[in-house]
Steps between C-alpha positions, in 0.01 A plus 500: 500500500513174305368482146196277561368724776549815293338344192189408702486841667535714189233299317262532798526882477415509129144478365360149497353594165547822302185411304710582197656215305808695395572623854450150643741362241748773590477422872564131432788592269670705773449230763638238263797723420565543872497124555692394191780751548533399865516131412756569226707722732453806280461717806521842338217412262310363797538843662359668188189281525478576873496874438237468227277302735556762770397781267197295392395494863547879534305575183210285610495661846487855368246411232273360775496841671411706193121479534475496880455877542807535722598865516876460457449260208243724330738794536781308329266401218389862450863612490615233259298366209721192469310350795180483294548133417260214436725211611790453744778448245419827326680663794826351373555801271599697812872475592526256787673727750257782425211263550635384838548861611143588402327182620650413837421831679134398474580245770705744708819316413776747580772640281781281635299181460403602146868558427586148615225354283616706202847350544350168390449664160866609498602142571284376213655760268849376582396152379329621185812644336780310329776603741715189458447373857285235670379694800270257677542153642245289688557655845485851355163432340354340812591819683322702231194276531483606864523868407228477237275301730541752781413786265188319382398418858548860612281628217236230540464566872401857409292398199277244671296758692395659167407156371291406804323837502409452135369148557312606812303753298403271212426214740268724700327604178466137400342397830259790503415546133589197288425217742320225312548659159867408456642161607778521758761350270415746223534786749848377598600446139388850406716643778801289399459594136461872558785533750726224363558370851789288619503209743646732764215744449235230521650385830444854632142492368447168678635645825254788469204271427592304812424813703158564343216460749143484369253615771242236592239773471574546128196386301738333249723352772498142370573593140774748591665255737495240224677750272774556759559125533493414130731790406762374744476157335537647150801706607662188640463336160625803304808532725580129466417446869733775621221583745374236738135451409405182316171326429497346849529845657215621281291198592556566870398865463188411300415239762513765772295737285232234446488389862456861615235570235305176460202679355723641223672173408304462177598856409866417559467194280333705226780760513767230473329328208453831319862602558623166369276500193585858398875517558631283785552204268772701322733481799379232745463130430175306500629290791554818704151619413351166608686514833338837571159388377506187718589717800204732444261213427582363843314794651192476281246309719123501472307542825328160483723197460873513441729212419833515680744212459223284356284548810180703522471775758143537629298796385503826691178441698661190657790708629311777668168598643425774249222665694568868562812513279541707189590341167847660514568361851402152387713526187806627692475232770450224248797613293722491810371150577595383152853637534535341844385166358761523226778571751394210721513258213840624389 
């Protein structure tokens, strides 16, 4: 694996933000050490930084599990007081090989695979002693990058189900208990802060949200569907567009939501304006907000006279003979006529 690919991958597995200035500085320090030693062809020191980043990933992963009420994790904590930690790096007091032997069985990673991963620590140890030899050249280190990346991938593929299960629970609680009381962006930030999530983890959260279906019969359908859409947009921003959902995708989804719920369009607009005013402005731009607002405004039509492309559409009683029709029937038919008129003019 080449250096640039590995550098991007290892960073994507680490927390976007530790929400701790010292830990964030330390993460940057290790990533800089990785890069600078590679560029200066100090490959053994580059390997030392690689191993420290790898262990940072392992510490964060185990720390995430500590409060999830997972039986095998709780049992390990009860057996060993050193797991009663308040932050990921506090796990570093445990010898690395012992930590790997204790941690990886949680994911049903077998003894032989754990042995192979532990050999990465042996390799690091051989570089950390003044033995009078230069043991690693460029090709050797690229091979080690591949080994480290495979180990991280293997562990993450087991870890992500715990992550999604955790998010699924708090997201369900949010939709059913906190809806309207906490802005969507604040909800996402609280999750990211508590769990110290990585880009890779947020991609898994996005994939889960993509599967969420809000029943049309839900009395809060419009608001909950808005939450699903806006969270995907926020995740796209926080992952630096590593997921494919930009403001145009959000606009298209809100357009469909409005067109299918014309009587709730004002509600959708109110939700958007509230979200923006309370927290959305922290992450999205004003131009993006205006794109969404213009989209929603396009569906806000009074039932008398409406101006479309500088032309007036006649009032509803000129479209239909209203005798014998309910107010809802008239409203629905007129709304369809307005949309049809727009399409014809386009």
